[in-house]
C-alpha positions in Angstrom: -34.0 43.1 39.1 -31.4 40.6 39.1 -29.3 40.2 42.7 -25.7 40.3 42.1 -25.1 37.8 45.2 -27.0 35.4 43.4 -24.5 34.9 40.4 -21.1 36.5 42.4 -18.4 33.9 41.7 -17.2 32.1 44.7 -14.2 33.2 47.0 -10.6 32.4 45.4 -12.2 31.7 42.4 -11.2 34.7 40.4 -7.4 34.2 39.4 -5.4 37.4 40.4 -3.9 37.9 36.9 -4.9 40.2 34.0 -7.8 39.4 31.9 -11.0 40.7 30.0 -14.8 39.6 31.8 -17.8 39.7 30.4 -21.3 40.5 32.1 -24.4 38.9 30.3 -27.8 39.3 31.0 -30.5 36.4 31.5 -30.6 36.0 27.8 -27.0 35.6 27.7 -26.3 38.7 25.4 -23.3 40.3 26.5 -23.8 43.6 28.2 -20.7 44.8 29.8 -16.9 44.6 28.6 -13.6 45.3 30.6 -10.3 44.7 31.5 -7.7 44.4 34.7 -4.7 44.0 35.5 -6.0 41.7 38.5 -9.2 40.1 37.7 -9.9 39.4 41.4 -9.9 42.7 42.6 -11.6 44.2 39.8 -14.7 42.0 40.0 -14.8 42.4 43.8 -15.5 45.9 43.1 -18.7 45.1 41.6 -20.3 42.9 44.3 -20.1 45.9 47.0 -23.6 47.0 48.4 -25.5 48.7 45.6 -26.0 51.3 47.5 -22.2 52.1 47.8 -21.8 51.4 43.5 -22.1 54.5 41.2 -25.7 54.4 39.8 -24.6 53.3 36.2 -23.0 50.3 37.6 -25.4 49.3 39.9 -27.7 49.4 37.0 -25.8 47.4 35.0 -25.0 44.7 37.9 -28.5 44.2 38.7 -29.0 43.9 34.6 -26.7 41.1 34.3 -27.0 38.1 35.4 -23.6 36.1 35.2 -20.0 36.6 34.5 -17.3 35.1 33.1 -13.5 35.7 32.1 -10.5 35.1 30.1 -7.0 35.4 31.5 -3.9 36.5 29.1 -0.2 36.9 29.1 0.0 40.8 29.6 -2.0 43.8 30.2 -1.2 45.1 26.1 -3.7 41.8 25.5 -6.3 42.4 27.8 -6.0 46.0 25.7 -6.5 44.2 22.6 -8.5 41.5 23.5 -11.3 44.0 25.3 -11.3 45.7 22.0 -12.0 43.0 19.9 -15.3 41.6 22.2 -16.4 45.5 22.0 -16.4 45.7 18.8 -18.1 42.1 18.4 -20.6 42.1 21.3 -21.6 46.1 20.7 -22.6 45.7 24.9 -25.4 48.2 25.6 -23.2 49.9 28.9 -20.2 50.0 27.3 -19.0 53.7 26.2 -19.7 53.9 22.2 -18.0 57.3 20.4 -20.1 57.8 17.0 -18.4 60.1 14.8 -20.8 63.0 14.6 -20.5 63.1 10.4 -18.8 60.9 8.2 -15.3 62.0 7.1 -14.0 61.7 3.8 -10.2 60.9 3.2 -8.0 61.0 0.5 -6.9 57.5 -0.4 -3.9 56.2 -2.3 -4.9 52.3 -3.6 -0.9 51.5 -3.1 -3.2 47.6 -3.3 -4.1 47.9 -7.2 -1.5 47.4 -10.2 -1.7 51.3 -11.1 -2.5 52.9 -8.0 -5.3 55.7 -8.1 -5.7 59.0 -6.1 -9.7 59.3 -4.8 -11.6 60.2 -1.9 -13.3 57.7 0.2 -15.9 57.3 3.2 -16.3 54.9 5.7 -14.3 51.7 6.6 -10.6 51.7 6.0 -8.7 48.8 3.6 -5.6 46.9 3.7 -3.1 48.1 1.1 -4.7 51.6 0.8 -2.7 54.7 2.5 -4.9 57.3 4.2 -4.7 60.9 4.2 -7.4 63.0 6.4 -9.5 62.9 7.7 -11.3 66.2 5.5 -13.9 68.3 6.9 -14.9 68.8 3.2 -14.7 66.2 -0.1 -14.3 69.4 -1.8 -11.1 71.0 0.0 -9.7 67.0 -1.0 -10.1 67.5 -4.9 -8.9 71.2 -4.7 -5.4 69.8 -3.3 -5.7 66.8 -5.6 -6.1 69.0 -8.7 -2.9 71.2 -7.6 -0.8 68.0 -6.9 -2.1 66.1 -10.1 0.2 68.6 -12.3 3.4 67.5 -10.4 2.1 64.0 -9.5 0.0 62.6 -12.3 -1.2 59.8 -10.8 -4.3 58.3 -12.0 -7.7 59.5 -10.5 -10.1 57.7 -12.8 -12.6 54.4 -11.6 -12.1 51.0 -13.2 -14.2 51.0 -15.5 -13.1 54.4 -17.3 -9.5 53.0 -16.9 -10.6 49.6 -18.9 -12.5 51.3 -21.6 -9.8 53.6 -22.5 -7.5 50.8 -22.4 -9.7 49.2 -25.2 -9.9 52.3 -27.2 -6.7 53.3 -26.9 -7.2 56.7 -26.0 -6.2 58.6 -22.7 -9.3 60.3 -20.9 -9.2 64.0 -21.0 -7.0 64.3 -17.9 -4.4 62.6 -20.1 -4.2 65.2 -22.7 -4.0 67.9 -20.0 -1.0 66.5 -18.7 -2.9 65.5 -15.3 -2.6 62.0 -15.5 0.7 60.1 -16.9 -2.1 57.8 -18.8 -0.9 54.2 -18.0 -4.2 53.4 -19.5 -2.3 53.2 -22.6 1.1 52.5 -22.0 2.3 56.4 -21.7 4.4 54.6 -18.2 4.9 51.4 -16.4 3.3 49.8 -13.9 6.8 50.5 -12.4 6.9 54.5 -13.2 3.2 54.7 -12.7 4.1 53.5 -8.7 7.0 56.0 -8.2 4.8 58.5 -8.5 2.0 57.1 -6.5 4.6 56.7 -4.1 6.0 60.0 -4.1 2.6 61.4 -4.0 1.9 59.7 -0.4 5.2 60.9 0.7 4.5 64.3 -0.4 1.4 64.3 1.2 2.2 62.3 4.6 4.7 66.0 5.3 8.2 65.3 3.3 7.5 68.0 1.2 10.7 69.9 1.3 12.6 66.8 -0.5 10.1 67.4 -3.6 10.1 71.0 -3.4 14.0 71.4 -3.6 14.9 69.1 -5.9 11.7 70.6 -8.9 13.9 74.0 -7.8 16.9 72.6 -8.4 15.7 71.3 -12.2 14.0 74.9 -12.9 17.3 76.3 -12.7 19.1 73.9 -14.6 16.5 74.2 -17.2 17.2 77.9 -17.4 20.6 78.0 -17.3 20.3 75.6 -20.2 17.8 78.2 -22.0 14.8 75.8 -21.4 12.4 79.0 -20.5 9.2 76.9 -21.4 10.3 73.8 -19.2 11.4 76.2 -16.4 8.4 78.2 -16.9 6.1 74.6 -15.9 8.6 73.8 -13.4 7.9 77.4 -11.7 4.2 76.7 -12.1 4.3 73.3 -10.4 6.5 74.7 -7.8 4.1 76.8 -7.1 0.8 74.9 -7.3 2.8 72.6 -4.9 3.1 75.3 -2.0 -0.4 76.3 -2.9 -1.6 73.0 -1.8 1.0 73.2 1.3 -0.7 76.6 2.4 -3.8 74.8 2.3 -3.1 73.4 5.9 -1.7 75.7 8.5 1.7 75.4 10.1 0.8 74.6 13.8 4.1 73.4 15.3 7.2 74.7 13.6 9.7 71.3 14.2 7.5 69.2 11.8 6.1 67.3 15.0 4.2 64.1 13.6 1.3 64.0 16.3 -2.6 63.7 16.9 -4.1 65.5 19.1 -7.1 64.6 21.4 -9.2 66.5 23.6 -12.6 65.9 25.6 -15.4 68.2 26.8 -18.4 66.5 28.7 -20.9 67.0 31.1 -23.1 64.4 33.0 -24.5 62.8 30.2 -22.6 63.2 27.1 -18.9 64.1 25.8 -17.7 65.3 22.7 -13.8 64.2 21.6 -12.0 66.1 19.2 -9.2 64.8 17.3 -6.8 67.4 15.3 -4.2 65.5 12.8 -1.0 66.8 13.1 1.8 65.5 9.7 5.0 67.4 9.4 3.5 70.3 11.7 0.4 70.9 10.0 -3.2 70.3 10.6 -3.8 67.2 7.9 -7.2 66.7 9.5 -9.4 66.6 12.5 -12.9 64.3 13.3 -15.2 64.5 16.2 -17.2 62.1 18.1 -20.2 62.7 20.9 -21.1 60.3 23.3 -23.5 58.9 25.6 -21.9 58.7 29.3 -23.5 55.2 29.4 -21.0 53.8 31.4 -19.1 55.5 35.1 -16.7 56.2 33.6 -13.8 59.3 34.2 -11.9 61.5 31.8 -9.0 59.1 31.7 -11.5 56.3 30.9 -12.9 58.4 28.3 -9.6 59.1 26.4 -8.8 55.1 26.6 -11.9 54.4 25.1 -11.1 57.0 22.1 -7.7 55.9 21.3 -9.1 52.4 21.5 -11.8 53.9 18.4 -9.1 55.8 16.7 -6.3 52.9 16.2 -8.2 50.2 16.4 -8.8 49.7 13.1 -6.0 51.5 11.5 -2.9 50.7 9.8 0.4 50.8 11.3 1.0 54.2 9.1 -1.2 56.1 10.8 -0.3 55.8 14.1 1.6 58.8 15.1 5.0 59.4 16.9 3.3 61.5 19.7 -0.3 61.0 20.9 -1.2 64.1 23.0 -4.3 63.7 25.3 -5.5 65.4 28.7 -5.5 63.0 31.1 -3.5 59.6 31.0 -5.4 56.1 30.9 -5.1 54.3 33.9 -2.9 52.0 32.3 -0.2 54.3 30.4 2.5 51.4 29.8 -0.3 49.0 28.1 -2.0 51.6 25.9 1.6 52.9 24.9 2.7 49.3 24.4 -0.2 48.3 22.2 0.3 52.1 20.2 3.3 51.3 19.7 3.0 47.7 18.5 0.5 48.7 16.0 2.7 51.4 14.6 5.6 49.6 14.8 7.9 52.1 16.8 7.7 53.1 19.9 5.0 56.1 20.5 4.8 58.6 23.1 1.4 58.9 24.9 1.9 62.0 27.4 -0.3 65.5 28.4 1.3 68.6 26.8 2.5 70.8 29.5 4.2 73.8 28.0 4.6 75.9 24.9 3.0 75.2 21.2 2.1 71.7 21.8 -0.1 73.0 24.9 -1.5 76.2 23.4 -2.7 73.7 20.4 -4.4 71.5 22.9 -6.4 74.2 24.1 -7.7 75.0 20.4 -8.6 71.6 20.5 -10.6 71.3 23.6 -12.4 75.0 22.7 -13.1 72.3 18.9 -14.7 69.8 21.6 -16.7 72.6 24.2 -17.8 73.6 20.9 -18.7 70.5 19.5 -20.8 70.0 22.4 -23.0 72.6 22.7 -23.3 72.6 19.2 -25.1 68.9 19.7 -26.8 69.9 22.5 -28.1 72.9 20.1 -29.5 71.2 17.8 -31.2 68.9 19.6 -33.0 71.6 21.6 -33.8 73.9 18.6 -35.7 71.2 17.0 -39.5 71.4 17.4 -40.2 67.9 17.2 -37.7 66.9 19.9 -38.9 69.5 22.1 -42.9 68.6 21.4 -41.7 64.9 22.5 -39.5 66.0 25.0 -42.3 67.9 26.8 -44.7 64.9 26.4 -42.4 62.4 28.1 -42.1 65.0 31.3 -45.7 64.9 31.3 -46.3 61.2 31.2 -43.6 60.4 33.4 -44.7 62.9 35.9 -48.4 61.8 35.5 -49.3 65.5 34.5 -52.6 66.4 33.1 -51.3 68.3 30.1 -47.1 69.0 28.9 -45.6 71.6 31.2 -45.2 74.5 28.7 -43.4 76.7 31.3 -41.0 75.4 33.6 -39.1 77.4 36.0 -36.2 75.4 37.8 -34.6 76.7 41.1 -30.9 76.3 42.5 -29.1 77.4 45.5 -25.3 78.5 45.6 -23.0 79.4 48.2 -19.3 79.1 48.8 -18.9 77.1 52.4 -22.1 78.8 53.7 -21.8 82.2 53.0 -23.0 84.4 50.2 -26.2 82.3 50.0 -28.0 83.1 46.7 -30.3 81.0 44.1 -31.4 81.5 40.6 -34.7 80.7 38.5 -34.5 80.2 35.3 -37.5 79.8 33.1 -38.0 77.3 30.1 -41.1 77.9 27.7 -41.8 75.3 25.0 -38.7 73.7 25.5 -36.3 77.0 25.3 -34.8 79.5 27.3 -36.8 82.9 28.0 -33.5 84.7 29.4 -35.8 87.8 30.0 -37.7 86.0 32.8 -34.8 84.4 34.6 -34.1 85.5 37.9 -31.4 86.2 41.0 -32.3 86.1 44.6 -29.9 87.0 47.4 -30.7 85.1 50.8 -29.7 87.0 54.1 -32.1 85.5 56.5 -29.5 83.4 57.6 -26.0 81.7 56.5 -24.8 78.1 56.3 -24.9 75.1 54.0 -28.7 74.9 54.6 -29.8 74.0 50.5 -33.2 73.0 52.1 -34.1 75.9 54.3 -32.6 77.8 51.4 -34.7 76.3 48.8 -38.1 76.7 50.8 -37.5 80.5 51.5 -36.7 80.9 47.6 -39.8 79.6 46.2 -42.1 80.8 48.9 -40.7 84.4 48.3 -41.7 83.9 44.2 -44.8 82.5 44.9 -45.8 85.4 47.0 -45.1 87.8 44.5 -47.1 85.3 42.0 -50.0 85.5 44.3 -49.7 89.5 45.0 -49.9 90.0 41.6 -52.8 87.8 40.6 -55.0 88.7 43.1 -53.7 92.7 42.2 -53.4 94.6 45.2 -49.9 95.9 44.5 -48.1 95.0 47.3 -44.3 93.9 46.5 -42.2 91.8 48.4 -38.7 93.6 46.9 -36.5 91.4 49.6 -33.5 90.2 48.2 -34.8 90.0 44.5 -31.8 91.2 41.9 -33.5 92.5 39.2 -33.4 95.9 36.9 -36.5 98.3 37.6 -38.8 99.3 34.6 -39.7 102.8 33.7 -42.3 102.6 36.1 -39.5 102.0 39.2 -41.5 99.1 39.4 -39.5 95.5 39.4 -40.7 93.1 36.6 -43.7 90.9 37.6 -44.1 87.3 38.4 -47.8 87.1 36.8 -47.0 84.3 34.7 -47.3 80.8 36.9 -45.3 77.7 36.0 -47.1 74.4 35.1 -43.9 72.6 37.0 -41.2 73.6 39.0 -37.8 71.6 39.1 -35.3 71.9 41.8 -32.1 71.0 41.6 -31.2 68.4 44.9 -33.2 65.2 45.8 -36.0 64.6 47.9 -35.1 66.6 50.8 -35.1 69.8 48.4 -38.7 68.7 46.5 -40.1 68.4 49.9 -39.2 72.3 51.1 -40.4 73.0 47.8 -43.6 71.4 47.7 -44.3 72.5 51.7 -43.6 76.3 50.5 -46.4 76.1 48.1 -48.8 74.2 50.4 -48.1 77.3 53.0 -49.2 79.8 50.7 -52.4 77.7 49.2 -51.0 76.5 45.7 -51.8 73.0 44.8 -52.0 73.2 40.9 -48.5 73.5 40.2 -46.2 70.1 39.7 -43.1 69.8 41.8 -40.2 67.9 40.4 -36.2 67.1 41.2 -33.7 66.2 39.7 -30.2 65.0 41.6 -27.0 65.9 39.7 -25.1 62.6 40.5 -27.7 60.1 39.9 -30.0 61.8 37.3 -33.4 60.6 38.6 -36.8 62.5 39.1 -37.9 62.8 43.0 -41.4 63.5 43.4 -43.1 64.9 46.4 -44.0 62.1 49.1 -42.6 59.2 46.9 -39.8 57.1 48.4 -38.3 55.9 45.2 -37.5 57.8 42.5 -38.6 58.2 38.5 -36.4 56.9 36.0 -36.3 58.1 32.8 -34.6 56.3 30.3 -30.9 57.8 29.1 -31.9 57.9 25.9 -35.5 60.0 26.7 -35.6 63.4 25.5 -37.8 64.4 28.6 -34.4 63.4 30.6 -32.2 65.6 28.2 -34.2 68.7 28.6 -35.1 68.3 32.5 -31.0 68.3 32.5 -30.7 71.0 30.4 -33.1 72.6 32.4 -31.2 71.8 36.2 -27.9 72.9 34.5 -29.1 76.3 33.2 -30.1 77.3 36.6 -26.7 75.8 38.4 -24.8 77.6 35.8 -26.8 81.0 36.3 -26.1 80.8 40.4 -22.8 80.2 40.3 -22.0 83.0 38.0 -24.1 85.4 40.2 -22.6 84.0 43.7 -19.3 84.5 42.3 -19.9 87.6 40.9 -21.2 88.7 44.9 -18.1 87.2 46.4 -15.7 88.9 44.0 -17.2 92.3 44.9 -16.9 91.9 48.7 -13.3 91.2 48.4 -12.7 94.3 46.0 -14.4 96.2 48.5 -13.3 94.6 51.5 -11.1 96.7 54.1 -8.2 94.0 54.5 -7.0 95.3 50.8 -5.0 97.7 52.5 -2.6 95.4 54.5 0.2 95.0 52.7 1.1 91.5 51.8 -2.1 89.6 52.2 -3.3 87.9 49.5 -6.8 86.4 48.8 -6.5 82.7 50.6 -5.4 84.5 53.6 -8.2 87.0 53.6 -10.5 84.0 52.8 -8.7 82.2 55.6 -9.6 85.5 58.2 -13.4 86.3 57.0 -13.9 82.5 57.5 -12.6 82.2 61.1 -14.4 85.4 62.4 -17.3 85.6 60.2 -17.1 89.2 59.2 -15.0 91.7 58.4 -16.8 93.6 61.8 -16.0 90.9 63.9 -12.1 91.1 62.4 -12.1 94.7 64.5 -13.2 93.7 67.4 -10.4 90.8 67.1 -7.0 91.1 69.3 -3.9 90.4 67.5 -3.3 87.0 69.6 -6.8 86.0 68.0 -5.8 86.8 64.8 -2.5 84.4 65.0 -4.7 81.8 65.9 -5.6 81.6 62.3 -3.9 78.8 60.3 -0.9 81.1 58.3 -0.9 84.6 60.0 2.0 85.9 61.7 2.5 88.5 64.4 3.4 90.9 62.0 0.5 90.1 59.6 -1.5 90.0 62.4 -0.6 93.6 63.8 -0.4 95.4 60.1 -4.3 93.7 59.8 -5.0 95.4 63.0 -3.5 98.5 62.3 -5.3 98.8 58.4 -9.2 98.1 60.1 -8.5 100.8 62.9 -7.5 103.7 60.1 -9.8 102.7 57.5 -13.2 104.4 57.4 -16.1 103.3 58.2 -18.3 102.1 55.8 -21.2 104.1 54.7 -24.6 102.4 55.5 -26.3 99.8 52.9 -29.4 101.3 51.7 -32.3 98.8 50.7 -33.3 100.8 47.4 -36.7 98.8 47.4 -37.8 99.9 51.0 -35.4 102.2 51.6 -34.5 101.1 54.7 -31.0 101.4 56.3 -29.1 97.8 56.6 -26.7 96.8 59.3 -23.1 96.3 58.1 -22.0 92.9 59.2 -18.8 93.5 56.5 -19.8 90.2 55.0 -20.8 91.7 51.5 -23.5 94.5 49.7 -27.2 94.8 51.0 
């Protein structure tokens, strides 16, 4: 591991101007490329103490062995050079978007003497007009088949075209009127190119002109009693309208825009783009990426824009690009987009109306894409087996942990402290084994003590089952009893206990197991920020590769426990607020209710407070304080809470349900 101070540039050596910088490793390979308004300020951020850097940034600077930079004139030039270098060097620490599949485009080869309409994938070529991308190639072929009635453009390959020209006979499409047959000279190259231009204009959204023109021709043909011609034009109009109906109208003002939305977690991000042309969704595409570098939503948006438009021709950059967050330097990105389009481009966040609603739809697609990506990885048997083997190897276990239990603590500023336990067997969630715990022995933001209590309670239940004593410890376990009236059993021990947290939480969990005499269950912790695995008694964490399926499984287990705990905590809080006597106070909103409970600790203590003491709470006036006192005095005392498992009456402190 390199020491960044060894290759840090000398003070004053780095220019205070826009530019692009490269970090190289000891083998002179470029491992990271970045840009900056001020190279001096940006590079100074990389040479802080490692403890103050983001973990991914710290990994990058310790992997690097040198840094170099190139000064440019403007921020737009820096953006262009950064993109070029990323494409050239493919740095390992830069975010890389990869399409989740190869999308087909409808292409018109305007660079040929006789332009051809075809389905293309992969890299785009100069002189070719592209429309899409589409989800399926058959959708393109259906659209083309409808439009060839009106725009009989060539669709055959170069070989078929040459054979037809040499034989002097057109192909089948030429005989049935779906090709103008330029191969045998039925139309001149100029006439065929004009057909291709009209086809392209129609696909680009300029549909009204052609529909109105055909309707006018149909009416004239009918007036001249050319009924066969009028019928053919009628069918042409219907074919064009059916082709238009395949793209839903989403924006009534015929807007040309691309909408970019993101869904992300700690390790991965999914991007979805809707291409809207003429107010209609003409295409959709998506990417999934590993978050290799320390990057926020704004940075992901900038990378997505570079990926989307870096190799595009100018006519594919729309007038508007709608995003969930603006890049760090929106002016430079806007200028870069405008330069590629050849005219002004608007880059903004939609605030209201149809565009905001459509952006929410794109965001839902992005979230579903991320969930689907994770589900595909989790559902693969080979992948799950490899993940369990990697965990066993990393934690030095005797065998793969076929049953994993994960615990998480959740509270709101120390109140309504709860815990969750989720179970994964063979790498898949076993929801029937999930458990929720109330922690009522104390209040406060002490996750370590809470973790110790929850682990102890869970495994005391396990020992009771193991010894078949019938002694149950029902305190605080929220679960549905079975037909016999007894809670479901905790009879099966895990091979691995995972806690959401770092070294302190792991030590607390291990201590709870040791106090119960349990030594055959492994314990580890996964810290949310660092994504590092901590083991009891170790000063240094176990670092799994970011591409490790074992790390992915541990993260999924941890995130599931976290979500399960948060849902329970929120439900308790909502129930407490709904049943509070403070609901009777007119004009007292949720914010001030929470402020009162937080200040006094419980409704019981609030009842004992004077008007002057209530007025000390921020936001509370004297009239409202008087109304609180009156409402609490008139409120009937709550019925005593009963522990259904023990039959004991529990003291009501006004803080929530028993």
